[in-house]
C-alpha positions as a Markdown table, in Angstrom:
| # | Residue | x | y | z |
|---|---|---|---|---|
| 1 | Met | -7.4 | 13.1 | -28.6 |
| 2 | Lys | -10.3 | 11.0 | -27.5 |
| 3 | Phe | -12.4 | 12.0 | -24.6 |
| 4 | Pro | -10.6 | 10.9 | -21.4 |
| 5 | Ile | -13.4 | 8.7 | -20.1 |
| 6 | Val | -11.2 | 6.7 | -17.6 |
| 7 | Thr | -9.7 | 9.9 | -16.1 |
| 8 | Thr | -13.2 | 11.3 | -15.8 |
| 9 | Leu | -14.5 | 8.1 | -14.1 |
| 10 | Leu | -11.5 | 8.0 | -11.8 |
| 11 | Ile | -12.3 | 11.6 | -10.7 |
| 12 | Ala | -16.0 | 10.7 | -10.2 |
| 13 | Ala | -15.1 | 7.6 | -8.2 |
| 14 | Asn | -12.8 | 9.7 | -5.9 |
| 15 | Phe | -15.5 | 12.2 | -5.3 |
| 16 | Ile | -18.1 | 9.5 | -4.6 |
| 17 | Val | -15.9 | 7.8 | -2.0 |
| 18 | Phe | -15.1 | 11.2 | -0.5 |
| 19 | Phe | -18.9 | 12.0 | -0.1 |
| 20 | Ile | -19.3 | 8.6 | 1.5 |
| 21 | Glu | -16.5 | 9.5 | 3.9 |
| 22 | Leu | -18.3 | 12.7 | 4.8 |
| 23 | Ala | -21.5 | 10.8 | 5.4 |
| 24 | Tyr | -20.1 | 8.0 | 7.6 |
| 25 | Gly | -17.2 | 9.9 | 9.1 |
| 26 | Ala | -14.4 | 8.5 | 11.2 |
| 27 | Pro | -15.5 | 4.8 | 11.4 |
| 28 | Phe | -15.4 | 4.6 | 7.5 |
| 29 | Ile | -12.0 | 6.2 | 7.4 |
| 30 | Glu | -10.7 | 4.0 | 10.1 |
| 31 | Arg | -11.9 | 0.8 | 8.4 |
| 32 | Trp | -10.9 | 1.5 | 4.8 |
| 33 | Ser | -7.7 | 3.6 | 5.0 |
| 34 | Leu | -4.4 | 1.9 | 4.9 |
| 35 | Lys | -2.4 | 1.2 | 8.1 |
| 36 | Pro | 1.0 | -0.2 | 7.3 |
| 37 | Ala | 1.3 | -2.2 | 10.5 |
| 38 | Gln | -2.0 | -4.0 | 9.6 |
| 39 | Val | -0.9 | -4.8 | 6.1 |
| 40 | Val | 2.5 | -6.1 | 7.2 |
| 41 | Thr | 0.8 | -8.5 | 9.6 |
| 42 | Gly | -1.4 | -9.9 | 6.8 |
| 43 | His | -4.6 | -7.9 | 7.7 |
| 44 | Gln | -6.7 | -5.6 | 5.6 |
| 45 | Trp | -4.9 | -6.1 | 2.3 |
| 46 | Gly | -7.8 | -4.6 | 0.5 |
| 47 | Thr | -7.1 | -1.2 | 1.9 |
| 48 | Ile | -4.2 | -0.9 | -0.5 |
| 49 | Ile | -6.9 | -0.3 | -3.1 |
| 50 | Thr | -9.6 | 1.5 | -1.1 |
| 51 | Ala | -7.2 | 4.0 | 0.4 |
| 52 | Met | -6.2 | 5.3 | -3.0 |
| 53 | Phe | -9.8 | 6.6 | -3.5 |
| 54 | Met | -10.0 | 8.3 | -0.1 |
| 55 | His | -9.0 | 11.9 | 1.0 |
| 56 | Ala | -8.3 | 13.8 | 4.1 |
| 57 | Gly | -10.4 | 16.9 | 3.2 |
| 58 | Trp | -11.6 | 19.2 | 0.5 |
| 59 | Leu | -8.2 | 20.7 | -0.2 |
| 60 | His | -6.6 | 17.3 | -0.5 |
| 61 | Ile | -9.1 | 15.9 | -3.0 |
| 62 | Leu | -9.4 | 19.2 | -5.0 |
| 63 | Gly | -5.6 | 19.4 | -5.4 |
| 64 | Asn | -5.3 | 15.8 | -6.4 |
| 65 | Met | -8.1 | 15.9 | -8.9 |
| 66 | Ile | -6.8 | 19.1 | -10.5 |
| 67 | Phe | -3.4 | 17.4 | -11.1 |
| 68 | Leu | -5.1 | 14.2 | -12.4 |
| 69 | Trp | -7.1 | 16.2 | -14.9 |
| 70 | Ala | -4.0 | 18.2 | -15.9 |
| 71 | Phe | -1.8 | 15.2 | -16.6 |
| 72 | Gly | -4.2 | 12.2 | -17.0 |
| 73 | Pro | -5.9 | 12.8 | -20.3 |
| 74 | Asp | -2.7 | 12.8 | -22.4 |
| 75 | Ile | -1.4 | 9.7 | -20.7 |
| 76 | Glu | -4.7 | 7.9 | -21.1 |
| 77 | Asp | -4.6 | 8.8 | -24.8 |
| 78 | Thr | -1.1 | 7.5 | -25.1 |
| 79 | Met | -1.7 | 4.2 | -23.3 |
| 80 | Gly | -5.3 | 3.5 | -24.2 |
| 81 | Arg | -8.1 | 3.2 | -21.7 |
| 82 | Phe | -7.5 | -0.3 | -20.3 |
| 83 | Arg | -3.7 | 0.0 | -20.1 |
| 84 | Tyr | -4.1 | 3.4 | -18.5 |
| 85 | Phe | -6.5 | 2.1 | -15.9 |
| 86 | Ala | -4.2 | -0.8 | -15.1 |
| 87 | Phe | -1.2 | 1.6 | -14.9 |
| 88 | Tyr | -3.1 | 3.9 | -12.5 |
| 89 | Ile | -4.1 | 1.1 | -10.1 |
| 90 | Ile | -0.7 | -0.6 | -10.2 |
| 91 | Gly | 0.9 | 2.8 | -9.6 |
| 92 | Gly | -1.3 | 3.4 | -6.6 |
| 93 | Ile | -0.3 | 0.0 | -5.2 |
| 94 | Ala | 3.4 | 0.6 | -5.9 |
| 95 | Ala | 3.1 | 3.9 | -4.1 |
| 96 | Phe | 1.5 | 2.5 | -1.0 |
| 97 | Ile | 4.1 | -0.4 | -0.9 |
| 98 | Ala | 6.8 | 2.3 | -0.8 |
| 99 | Gln | 5.0 | 4.0 | 2.1 |
| 100 | Ile | 4.7 | 0.7 | 3.9 |
| 101 | Ala | 8.4 | -0.1 | 3.4 |
| 102 | Met | 9.4 | 3.3 | 4.8 |
| 103 | Asn | 7.3 | 2.9 | 8.0 |
| 104 | Pro | 6.0 | -0.7 | 8.3 |
| 105 | His | 5.1 | -0.4 | 12.0 |
| 106 | Ser | 2.9 | 2.7 | 11.7 |
| 107 | Asp | -0.7 | 2.5 | 12.8 |
| 108 | Val | -1.5 | 6.0 | 11.3 |
| 109 | Pro | -4.2 | 5.7 | 8.6 |
| 110 | Asn | -2.8 | 6.6 | 5.2 |
| 111 | Leu | -5.1 | 7.6 | 2.4 |
| 112 | Gly | -5.1 | 9.6 | -0.9 |
| 113 | Ala | -4.9 | 9.2 | -4.7 |
| 114 | Ser | -1.6 | 11.1 | -4.7 |
| 115 | Gly | 0.6 | 8.0 | -5.2 |
| 116 | Ala | -1.4 | 6.9 | -8.3 |
| 117 | Ile | -1.5 | 10.5 | -9.6 |
| 118 | Ala | 2.2 | 10.8 | -9.0 |
| 119 | Ala | 2.7 | 7.7 | -11.2 |
| 120 | Val | 0.7 | 9.5 | -14.0 |
| 121 | Met | 2.9 | 12.6 | -13.6 |
| 122 | Gly | 6.0 | 10.5 | -13.7 |
| 123 | Ala | 4.9 | 8.9 | -17.0 |
| 124 | Phe | 4.0 | 12.3 | -18.3 |
| 125 | Leu | 7.4 | 13.6 | -17.5 |
| 126 | Val | 9.2 | 11.0 | -19.6 |
| 127 | Thr | 6.6 | 11.0 | -22.4 |
| 128 | Phe | 6.0 | 14.7 | -22.9 |
| 129 | Pro | 9.0 | 16.4 | -21.2 |
| 130 | Arg | 8.6 | 19.5 | -23.4 |
| 131 | Asp | 4.9 | 20.0 | -23.0 |
| 132 | Arg | 3.7 | 23.2 | -21.4 |
| 133 | Ile | 0.6 | 23.7 | -19.2 |
| 134 | Arg | -1.2 | 27.0 | -18.8 |
| 135 | Thr | -1.0 | 27.8 | -15.1 |
| 136 | Leu | -2.1 | 30.5 | -12.7 |
| 137 | Leu | 0.8 | 32.3 | -11.1 |
| 138 | Phe | 0.5 | 34.4 | -7.9 |
| 139 | Leu | 3.1 | 37.1 | -7.7 |
| 140 | Phe | 2.5 | 39.0 | -4.5 |
| 141 | Ile | -0.8 | 40.9 | -5.2 |
| 142 | Phe | -0.7 | 40.1 | -8.9 |
| 143 | Ile | -2.2 | 37.1 | -10.6 |
| 144 | Thr | -1.1 | 36.1 | -14.1 |
| 145 | Ile | -1.4 | 33.1 | -16.5 |
| 146 | Ala | 1.8 | 31.6 | -17.8 |
| 147 | Phe | 2.7 | 28.5 | -19.8 |
| 148 | Ile | 4.9 | 26.5 | -17.4 |
| 149 | Pro | 6.9 | 23.4 | -18.7 |
| 150 | Ala | 5.3 | 20.3 | -17.4 |
| 151 | Ala | 8.7 | 18.9 | -16.4 |
| 152 | Leu | 9.2 | 22.0 | -14.2 |
| 153 | Leu | 5.9 | 21.6 | -12.5 |
| 154 | Val | 6.5 | 17.9 | -11.8 |
| 155 | Ala | 10.0 | 18.6 | -10.6 |
| 156 | Val | 8.8 | 21.3 | -8.2 |
| 157 | Trp | 6.0 | 19.0 | -6.9 |
| 158 | Phe | 8.6 | 16.2 | -6.4 |
| 159 | Val | 10.9 | 18.4 | -4.4 |
| 160 | Leu | 8.1 | 19.7 | -2.2 |
| 161 | Glu | 7.0 | 16.1 | -1.6 |
| 162 | Leu | 10.6 | 15.1 | -0.8 |
| 163 | Phe | 10.9 | 17.8 | 1.8 |
| 164 | Ser | 7.5 | 17.0 | 3.2 |
| 165 | Glu | 8.7 | 13.4 | 3.7 |
| 166 | Val | 11.8 | 14.6 | 5.5 |
| 167 | Gly | 9.6 | 16.7 | 7.8 |
| 168 | Ala | 7.3 | 13.7 | 8.4 |
| 169 | Leu | 10.2 | 11.5 | 9.4 |
| 170 | Val | 11.3 | 14.1 | 11.9 |
| 171 | His | 7.9 | 14.2 | 13.5 |
| 172 | Lys | 7.6 | 10.3 | 13.4 |
| 173 | Gln | 4.4 | 10.3 | 11.4 |
| 174 | Ser | 2.9 | 11.8 | 8.3 |
| 175 | Ala | -0.5 | 12.7 | 9.7 |
| 176 | Gly | -2.2 | 10.4 | 7.3 |
| 177 | Ile | -0.7 | 11.9 | 4.1 |
| 178 | Ala | 1.5 | 9.3 | 2.6 |
| 179 | Tyr | 4.4 | 11.4 | 1.3 |
| 180 | Met | 6.6 | 8.4 | 0.6 |
| 181 | Ala | 3.8 | 7.0 | -1.6 |
| 182 | His | 4.0 | 10.2 | -3.7 |
| 183 | Ile | 7.7 | 9.7 | -4.2 |
| 184 | Gly | 7.4 | 6.0 | -4.9 |
| 185 | Gly | 4.5 | 6.7 | -7.4 |
| 186 | Ile | 6.4 | 9.2 | -9.5 |
| 187 | Ile | 9.5 | 6.9 | -9.6 |
| 188 | Tyr | 7.3 | 4.0 | -10.7 |
| 189 | Gly | 5.6 | 6.1 | -13.4 |
| 190 | Ala | 8.9 | 7.4 | -14.8 |
| 191 | Ile | 10.4 | 3.9 | -15.0 |
| 192 | Phe | 7.4 | 1.9 | -16.2 |
| 193 | Gly | 5.1 | 4.3 | -17.9 |
| 194 | Arg | 6.6 | 3.7 | -21.4 |
| 195 | Ile | 5.9 | -0.1 | -21.1 |
| 196 | Phe | 2.1 | 0.6 | -20.9 |
| 197 | Glu | 2.1 | 2.7 | -24.1 |
| 198 | Ile | 0.2 | 1.2 | -27.0 |
| 199 | Gly | 2.7 | -0.7 | -29.1 |
| 200 | Gly | 5.5 | 0.8 | -27.1 |
| 201 | His | 5.8 | 3.7 | -29.6 |
| 202 | Ala | 8.0 | 6.7 | -28.9 |
| 203 | Pro | 6.4 | 10.1 | -28.4 |
| 204 | Pro | 6.0 | 12.3 | -31.5 |
| 205 | Pro | 9.3 | 13.8 | -32.7 |
| 206 | Thr | 7.7 | 17.3 | -32.7 |
| 207 | Pro | 6.4 | 18.4 | -29.3 |
| 208 | Pro | 2.6 | 19.2 | -29.3 |
| 209 | Pro | 1.6 | 22.8 | -28.9 |
| 210 | Pro | 0.9 | 24.2 | -25.4 |
| 211 | Arg | -2.3 | 22.6 | -24.0 |
| 212 | Pro | -4.5 | 24.8 | -21.8 |
| 213 | Tyr | -5.0 | 23.7 | -18.2 |
| 214 | Asp | -8.7 | 24.4 | -17.7 |
| 215 | Gly | -9.4 | 22.6 | -14.5 |
| 216 | Phe | -12.3 | 20.2 | -14.4 |
């Protein structure tokens, strides 16, 4: 597998924008995050792109980048660098469109790479459904390492996001975390991911051996 340069650059871009957020604070977030009501009325269309490189805090960005590094390299290798980059950006756009459609009158700023990363995870799910990722498990006071099927990790993540979206609807807002974007992204990735593969080839008939999950 080639070095995942696009995934690495995407992670770097997310951290650079996050550090800019820390430097400029609320005014920067207010200007460049996505507000559904603004987009629906024809204003600030560019925030559909800028918002996918912004995050609400350290836990938000670290969690997203860990998932991107876990799932992104294999999809980048399968699609090729340019196709993968296009897939990622379109996935982020599709995810935010889903969020706008769910709550078009919201003025709450939405931000995060989760929708685009969800698209990558959706593509991974249909391309490498039997792949296993080495993961830390916390069992009460014990910590162990186990190889977890990627499909199970994606499914658990999807269910958590679904329940988070239900909770957000109950409270009338999502506090800036675009949960419906997560769901829209993973559906987009699962449906359209294979189209972006080089030559439209099928995955190898024999599943690859377990790939360690080493963080980034």
